[in-house]
KOLDO-572321 format. One record per atom (N, C-alpha, C): x, y, z; residue in one letter. Coordinates in nm, 2 decimals, always signed. Layout:
{{X Y Z} "A"};
...
REM end
This chain:
{{+21.74 -0.50 +11.38} "M"};
{{+21.73 -0.42 +11.48} "M"};
{{+21.86 -0.35 +11.49} "M"};
{{+21.84 -0.22 +11.54} "K"};
{{+21.97 -0.12 +11.56} "K"};
{{+21.97 -0.11 +11.69} "K"};
{{+22.11 -0.11 +11.74} "L"};
{{+22.13 -0.09 +11.89} "L"};
{{+22.18 +0.02 +11.90} "L"};
{{+22.11 +0.10 +11.99} "I"};
{{+22.17 +0.26 +12.02} "I"};
{{+22.26 +0.28 +12.13} "I"};
{{+22.36 +0.34 +12.14} "N"};
{{+22.46 +0.37 +12.23} "N"};
{{+22.41 +0.44 +12.29} "N"};
{{+22.37 +0.42 +12.45} "P"};
{{+22.33 +0.55 +12.56} "P"};
{{+22.43 +0.64 +12.58} "P"};
{{+22.57 +0.60 +12.57} "K"};
{{+22.68 +0.70 +12.59} "K"};
{{+22.75 +0.77 +12.48} "K"};
{{+22.73 +0.90 +12.46} "P"};
{{+22.81 +0.94 +12.34} "P"};
{{+22.94 +0.92 +12.38} "P"};
{{+23.02 +0.89 +12.25} "S"};
{{+23.14 +0.88 +12.29} "S"};
{{+23.25 +1.00 +12.31} "S"};
{{+23.18 +1.12 +12.25} "S"};
{{+23.26 +1.24 +12.28} "S"};
{{+23.27 +1.29 +12.40} "S"};
{{+23.37 +1.34 +12.47} "T"};
{{+23.37 +1.37 +12.60} "T"};
{{+23.32 +1.52 +12.60} "T"};
{{+23.32 +1.58 +12.50} "A"};
{{+23.27 +1.73 +12.48} "A"};
{{+23.10 +1.71 +12.54} "A"};
{{+23.04 +1.62 +12.50} "Q"};
{{+22.92 +1.61 +12.55} "Q"};
{{+22.89 +1.55 +12.68} "Q"};
{{+23.01 +1.52 +12.77} "D"};
{{+22.98 +1.47 +12.92} "D"};
{{+22.96 +1.59 +13.00} "D"};
{{+23.00 +1.72 +12.96} "H"};
{{+23.00 +1.81 +13.04} "H"};
{{+22.93 +1.94 +12.99} "H"};
{{+22.85 +2.00 +13.02} "P"};
{{+22.78 +2.11 +12.98} "P"};
{{+22.89 +2.23 +12.95} "P"};
{{+22.88 +2.32 +12.86} "E"};
{{+22.97 +2.42 +12.84} "E"};
{{+22.92 +2.54 +12.94} "E"};
{{+23.01 +2.59 +13.02} "I"};
{{+22.97 +2.69 +13.11} "I"};
{{+23.07 +2.81 +13.06} "I"};
{{+22.99 +2.92 +13.05} "Q"};
{{+23.06 +3.06 +13.03} "Q"};
{{+23.09 +3.12 +13.15} "Q"};
{{+23.23 +3.13 +13.20} "Y"};
{{+23.26 +3.22 +13.29} "Y"};
{{+23.30 +3.37 +13.25} "Y"};
{{+23.28 +3.44 +13.37} "P"};
{{+23.22 +3.43 +13.48} "P"};
{{+23.10 +3.42 +13.46} "P"};
{{+23.01 +3.35 +13.59} "C"};
{{+22.87 +3.31 +13.59} "C"};
{{+22.85 +3.31 +13.73} "C"};
{{+22.71 +3.32 +13.72} "T"};
{{+22.65 +3.29 +13.87} "T"};
{{+22.61 +3.16 +13.90} "T"};
{{+22.67 +3.11 +14.02} "W"};
{{+22.68 +2.96 +14.07} "W"};
{{+22.58 +2.94 +14.17} "W"};
{{+22.49 +2.85 +14.19} "V"};
{{+22.43 +2.81 +14.32} "V"};
{{+22.45 +2.67 +14.36} "V"};
{{+22.51 +2.68 +14.48} "Y"};
{{+22.55 +2.55 +14.55} "Y"};
{{+22.44 +2.53 +14.65} "Y"};
{{+22.37 +2.40 +14.66} "K"};
{{+22.26 +2.38 +14.77} "K"};
{{+22.36 +2.30 +14.88} "K"};
{{+22.36 +2.35 +14.99} "V"};
{{+22.45 +2.27 +15.09} "V"};
{{+22.36 +2.24 +15.20} "V"};
{{+22.36 +2.11 +15.25} "I"};
{{+22.29 +2.03 +15.34} "I"};
{{+22.33 +1.97 +15.45} "I"};
{{+22.29 +2.02 +15.58} "G"};
{{+22.37 +1.97 +15.71} "G"};
{{+22.26 +1.99 +15.80} "G"};
{{+22.33 +1.96 +15.93} "E"};
{{+22.23 +1.95 +16.07} "E"};
{{+22.23 +2.10 +16.14} "E"};
{{+22.32 +2.16 +16.15} "D"};
{{+22.37 +2.26 +16.23} "D"};
{{+22.35 +2.40 +16.16} "D"};
{{+22.26 +2.48 +16.15} "L"};
{{+22.26 +2.62 +16.09} "L"};
{{+22.38 +2.71 +16.09} "L"};
{{+22.42 +2.74 +16.21} "D"};
{{+22.53 +2.81 +16.20} "D"};
{{+22.66 +2.74 +16.16} "D"};
{{+22.69 +2.63 +16.19} "L"};
{{+22.79 +2.57 +16.11} "L"};
{{+22.78 +2.57 +15.96} "L"};
{{+22.67 +2.54 +15.93} "L"};
{{+22.66 +2.55 +15.77} "L"};
{{+22.68 +2.67 +15.69} "L"};
{{+22.66 +2.78 +15.78} "K"};
{{+22.67 +2.93 +15.73} "K"};
{{+22.80 +2.97 +15.76} "K"};
{{+22.88 +2.92 +15.83} "A"};
{{+23.03 +2.93 +15.86} "A"};
{{+23.10 +2.87 +15.74} "A"};
{{+23.08 +2.71 +15.72} "A"};
{{+23.10 +2.65 +15.61} "A"};
{{+23.12 +2.69 +15.47} "A"};
{{+22.99 +2.77 +15.45} "I"};
{{+22.97 +2.84 +15.35} "I"};
{{+23.03 +2.96 +15.30} "I"};
{{+23.06 +3.05 +15.40} "T"};
{{+23.11 +3.16 +15.40} "T"};
{{+23.29 +3.15 +15.37} "T"};
{{+23.33 +3.05 +15.45} "E"};
{{+23.49 +3.00 +15.45} "E"};
{{+23.50 +2.94 +15.33} "E"};
{{+23.46 +2.85 +15.27} "A"};
{{+23.44 +2.81 +15.14} "A"};
{{+23.46 +2.90 +15.01} "A"};
{{+23.38 +2.99 +15.04} "C"};
{{+23.35 +3.09 +14.91} "C"};
{{+23.44 +3.22 +14.92} "C"};
{{+23.51 +3.23 +15.04} "S"};
{{+23.59 +3.36 +15.08} "S"};
{{+23.69 +3.34 +14.94} "S"};
{{+23.73 +3.46 +14.89} "P"};
{{+23.72 +3.60 +14.93} "P"};
{{+23.59 +3.64 +14.86} "P"};
{{+23.52 +3.55 +14.80} "H"};
{{+23.40 +3.60 +14.70} "H"};
{{+23.26 +3.62 +14.76} "H"};
{{+23.23 +3.74 +14.73} "P"};
{{+23.11 +3.77 +14.80} "P"};
{{+22.98 +3.67 +14.78} "P"};
{{+22.92 +3.59 +14.90} "V"};
{{+22.81 +3.50 +14.85} "V"};
{{+22.69 +3.54 +14.93} "V"};
{{+22.58 +3.50 +14.86} "I"};
{{+22.45 +3.54 +14.91} "I"};
{{+22.39 +3.40 +14.98} "I"};
{{+22.37 +3.39 +15.07} "I"};
{{+22.32 +3.24 +15.15} "I"};
{{+22.18 +3.29 +15.20} "I"};
{{+22.10 +3.21 +15.14} "S"};
{{+21.97 +3.19 +15.17} "S"};
{{+21.93 +3.05 +15.23} "S"};
{{+21.84 +3.05 +15.33} "H"};
{{+21.77 +2.93 +15.38} "H"};
{{+21.66 +2.89 +15.27} "H"};
{{+21.72 +2.75 +15.23} "S"};
{{+21.61 +2.69 +15.14} "S"};
{{+21.50 +2.60 +15.19} "S"};
{{+21.53 +2.50 +15.31} "H"};
{{+21.44 +2.41 +15.32} "H"};
{{+21.49 +2.35 +15.47} "H"};
{{+21.39 +2.30 +15.55} "S"};
{{+21.41 +2.24 +15.67} "S"};
{{+21.36 +2.09 +15.67} "S"};
{{+21.40 +1.98 +15.73} "S"};
{{+21.33 +1.86 +15.71} "S"};
{{+21.23 +1.88 +15.81} "S"};
{{+21.12 +1.79 +15.77} "S"};
{{+20.99 +1.79 +15.89} "S"};
{{+21.01 +1.80 +16.02} "S"};
{{+21.12 +1.73 +16.06} "K"};
{{+21.15 +1.71 +16.21} "K"};
{{+21.24 +1.84 +16.26} "K"};
{{+21.30 +1.90 +16.16} "G"};
{{+21.40 +2.02 +16.18} "G"};
{{+21.54 +1.98 +16.21} "G"};
{{+21.59 +1.84 +16.17} "K"};
{{+21.70 +1.78 +16.22} "K"};
{{+21.81 +1.85 +16.08} "K"};
{{+21.76 +1.85 +15.99} "Y"};
{{+21.84 +1.87 +15.84} "Y"};
{{+21.82 +2.01 +15.79} "Y"};
{{+21.88 +2.10 +15.73} "H"};
{{+21.84 +2.19 +15.70} "H"};
{{+21.92 +2.23 +15.56} "H"};
{{+21.88 +2.31 +15.44} "S"};
{{+21.95 +2.34 +15.32} "S"};
{{+21.96 +2.47 +15.31} "S"};
{{+22.04 +2.51 +15.28} "F"};
{{+22.09 +2.65 +15.23} "F"};
{{+22.12 +2.65 +15.07} "F"};
{{+22.11 +2.79 +15.02} "N"};
{{+22.16 +2.78 +14.90} "N"};
{{+22.25 +2.91 +14.90} "N"};
{{+22.36 +2.89 +14.81} "A"};
{{+22.50 +2.95 +14.83} "A"};
{{+22.51 +3.02 +14.70} "A"};
{{+22.48 +3.14 +14.67} "E"};
{{+22.50 +3.17 +14.55} "E"};
{{+22.60 +3.30 +14.53} "E"};
{{+22.69 +3.29 +14.43} "L"};
{{+22.80 +3.40 +14.41} "L"};
{{+22.84 +3.38 +14.25} "L"};
{{+22.92 +3.47 +14.22} "V"};
{{+22.97 +3.46 +14.09} "V"};
{{+23.10 +3.39 +14.07} "V"};
{{+23.14 +3.29 +13.99} "V"};
{{+23.24 +3.23 +14.01} "V"};
{{+23.33 +3.26 +13.89} "V"};
{{+23.44 +3.31 +13.89} "P"};
{{+23.53 +3.37 +13.78} "P"};
{{+23.56 +3.24 +13.68} "P"};
{{+23.59 +3.11 +13.71} "D"};
{{+23.64 +3.03 +13.62} "D"};
{{+23.61 +2.91 +13.69} "D"};
{{+23.62 +2.78 +13.62} "E"};
{{+23.60 +2.65 +13.67} "E"};
{{+23.68 +2.59 +13.78} "E"};
{{+23.80 +2.65 +13.81} "M"};
{{+23.92 +2.59 +13.89} "M"};
{{+23.82 +2.65 +14.03} "M"};
{{+23.79 +2.78 +14.04} "V"};
{{+23.74 +2.83 +14.14} "V"};
{{+23.61 +2.76 +14.19} "V"};
{{+23.51 +2.75 +14.09} "R"};
{{+23.38 +2.65 +14.11} "R"};
{{+23.43 +2.52 +14.17} "R"};
{{+23.52 +2.45 +14.13} "L"};
{{+23.56 +2.33 +14.19} "L"};
{{+23.61 +2.32 +14.31} "L"};
{{+23.66 +2.40 +14.33} "K"};
{{+23.74 +2.44 +14.46} "K"};
{{+23.65 +2.46 +14.57} "K"};
{{+23.55 +2.55 +14.54} "I"};
{{+23.45 +2.56 +14.63} "I"};
{{+23.38 +2.44 +14.66} "I"};
{{+23.34 +2.40 +14.58} "Y"};
{{+23.29 +2.23 +14.59} "Y"};
{{+23.36 +2.15 +14.67} "Y"};
{{+23.49 +2.14 +14.65} "E"};
{{+23.57 +2.03 +14.75} "E"};
{{+23.58 +2.10 +14.87} "E"};
{{+23.59 +2.21 +14.90} "L"};
{{+23.59 +2.28 +15.04} "L"};
{{+23.47 +2.26 +15.10} "L"};
{{+23.35 +2.27 +15.04} "L"};
{{+23.22 +2.24 +15.11} "L"};
{{+23.20 +2.10 +15.13} "L"};
{{+23.25 +2.01 +15.03} "K"};
{{+23.23 +1.86 +15.04} "K"};
{{+23.33 +1.79 +15.17} "K"};
{{+23.39 +1.86 +15.17} "N"};
{{+23.50 +1.80 +15.29} "N"};
{{+23.49 +1.86 +15.42} "N"};
{{+23.42 +1.95 +15.44} "N"};
{{+23.36 +2.02 +15.60} "N"};
{{+23.29 +1.94 +15.66} "N"};
{{+23.34 +1.90 +15.77} "S"};
{{+23.21 +1.81 +15.85} "S"};
{{+23.11 +1.85 +15.89} "S"};
{{+23.08 +1.98 +15.87} "A"};
{{+22.93 +2.03 +15.88} "A"};
{{+22.85 +2.01 +15.80} "A"};
{{+22.89 +1.97 +15.67} "V"};
{{+22.81 +1.96 +15.54} "V"};
{{+22.77 +1.82 +15.52} "V"};
{{+22.68 +1.79 +15.50} "R"};
{{+22.62 +1.64 +15.48} "R"};
{{+22.65 +1.63 +15.34} "R"};
{{+22.57 +1.70 +15.24} "I"};
{{+22.56 +1.70 +15.12} "I"};
{{+22.56 +1.83 +15.02} "I"};
{{+22.64 +1.82 +14.91} "V"};
{{+22.65 +1.95 +14.84} "V"};
{{+22.61 +1.91 +14.68} "V"};
{{+22.52 +2.01 +14.65} "L"};
{{+22.46 +1.97 +14.52} "L"};
{{+22.50 +2.10 +14.42} "L"};
REM end
């Protein structure tokens, strides 16, 4: 019987290859609509971002927005993610 290693040993296969600049969409979830929009605008600045409401929970406590923008490189993409993740108005960033 052959055992198959579920994880590839190459680190190149761990991350998808992304061609920059590219359009990137973050899904941002939190409780306060206005604070979420402000957090997205601040994190993405100075890059223009399109913010669209995605979903609200059945009781209206949580809301999600899509934040779509063109990111010039991986450093900017990851910095925006970190800024969103560390904002107190944001519960989850996908």
